[in-house]
C-alpha positions, 0 to 999 in steps of 0.5 A: 064681928068677933070680939077679941079678948085673951084666950084660956090656954088650950086644955089637953086630956090625958089620951090614956094611951101608952107608947105601947098601948095600941101596939100592945093590943095588937099581938093576938095569938088567940082570939079577942072579942069586943068587950067593955060596956059603959056604965053610966046610963045615958038618954038618947036625945037631940040632933048633933049638928056638925060643920065639916070642912069637906064636902058632904057624901051623897051616893058615894062614901068612899071618900066621906069624913069619918065622923059620917062614915066609920062613925055613924053610917058604916062600920068597920071590922074592928075598932081602937077605942079611945083608951087604945084598947082594940076590940071587935066591931063588925068582927066578932072574933079573929085568930092568927097561925103562930107566924101571924101569916094567916088570920081567920076572922069570924063576923057578928050574926047580929049586924044588919045593913040599914036595908035589912040584909044581914052581913056576910062574908061577901059583903066583907070580902068585896069591900076589902078587895077595893083596897088590895091596891092600896091599904091591903096591897100586902094582902095575898088573898081573901077567902070566905070560910062560910057565910060568917067567916073569912081567911086573910093571907099575908106574905109576912107574919103582921100581928098588928094586922087587926089594928089596920082593919080599924082604918076608917077607909075599911068600911063595909057595905053590901057586896062592897057598895058604899052607896051610904047603906051601912051597918052603923048607928045612923042611917041616911035619912029620907028627909033631907033639907037643902045644903044638909045631910041628915042621918037618923038613928036606926031603931034598934042596933047591936050597940044599944045601951053602948053608943049611939045617943043622938036621935039624928045627926045633921051635917053641913059643909063649911069649908072656910075655917071663918065659916065654921067659927062663926056657925059655932059662935052663932049656935048653928052647929054643936062641933066643928072640924079643926080650926087654925090656931088664931080662930081656935083661941077666939072660940076658946075665949068666947067659952067654947070647950075643946079637947086636945090629944096628942097623937100622930097628927102632923102639919106639913108645910109646902110653898103656894101653887106657882112659887119659884121650884128653886125655893123648894130646897129653902123651905125645911131650913126656913121654917121656925118649927119650935114657933109654929109647934107653940102656936099649934100647941105641939111639938117640932118635928123632923121630916119623917111619917112617924108620931109620938104614939109610935113606939119606934119613934126616933128622937132625931134633931129637928132642923133649926131655922137658917137666916140665910134660907129665904122664901122670897116673902112667901108664906108656907101653906100648912096642912095636917096629915093624920098617919096611922096607929102603926108604923107599918101602916103609916109608912104604907099610907105615906109611900102611897101619899106625901112620901111617894117620891120614895116609893121605890127607894131600895134602901127604905123598902129594905129597912121596911121589910126587915122591920116587918119580920123582926121584933124589939131593938132590931125592929126599932133599929129598921124603923130608926133607919127608915125615919132618918132616910126619909128626913134626909131626902125630905120630900115632905117637910114636917113642921110639927106633931100637933094634937087632935083638937075638937072644939065643941059647944058647951052642951056636948059631953064625952067620956074621960078618954078621948081618942088621940088617932084624929079630931072628933074623937077619932071620927067617932064622935057621933057614936061616943058623945052625948047631950049633957 
């Protein structure tokens, strides 16, 4: 039995990312390489235990939680640090033509797969090619330029393209195979216990002295939020996937710390399966978005994909609750959606996912195409028009912008800046945090 007592308020961290912070790093006319090593000395120790809402990957890592895939076993070409700085990961450097259509990417030569093979252009090309029908649908061609370089051609200029390469879905595997053989700080252990996934720290890595402060990582699948809370309170895990507000308050009241950073995370509302379709039109007007946002320590939202970190976020009016909009006694189901760092990537993901009903809308697509090739106020105006169109058609009801919250045991420590891009420090907690 969990004893209930008043919880302290959720402590927000300063994300240290300005509204132009992420995009400012994306205007790369020249070469930008990885830089910046933490100054504090760390001791590699202990096993990090994570309680996850989803299933554990075994032989297929394509849909693995980011904290295990991008944040531990695999790596991407670029990385967005918690401070918003864009740095290279498997890409050591990149440069673009003045129109930002052609990108030349140079790979690190000191990165190795866990089976000892070095990372080559063919591995990166095959891994990225898996996404040519989705995240990279706008890529015209991918070509090797020798064993450690490649060229990417886009139909239109995109100065933010290196930011997209940090997406956790774009992890790199040998010849494009994503079976858990990665280049990350942790490898899949030979010692696996039932119900757990164990990752062991590799003996040496190009990030040594910068990241990877646990000897091992163990993950367990705890789909029910109450399971995750009870495991944390019992000391069975050190950190858990996000909990709903009532359980989060229970953990805070019990003395467990949490980081909360406002990013582009959204809370979507839908009716339960089997509900009368006639009630769907009532949903957007039946919600008390201000109350929902307050409960989740967030901000009320209008019905479009962009979030507070996007410079082009339009200040649209939030639908007020209408007492006449009845849901017949049904309670809406709330679920989180992460979005992406840039407007272009967020709309691309939205139209292939929750907002797919608008994917063929000619007016929306025209505004998005114009935004890709314009700058400044003109670009913002096109994105504003796209947001208005989404909000008016409202195929998705966005109740609130909510912070990325990471709840953890008191023994875990982290840097002053925590990523606002997603919970668990943008999915990179396993490489960035340590035991104090």
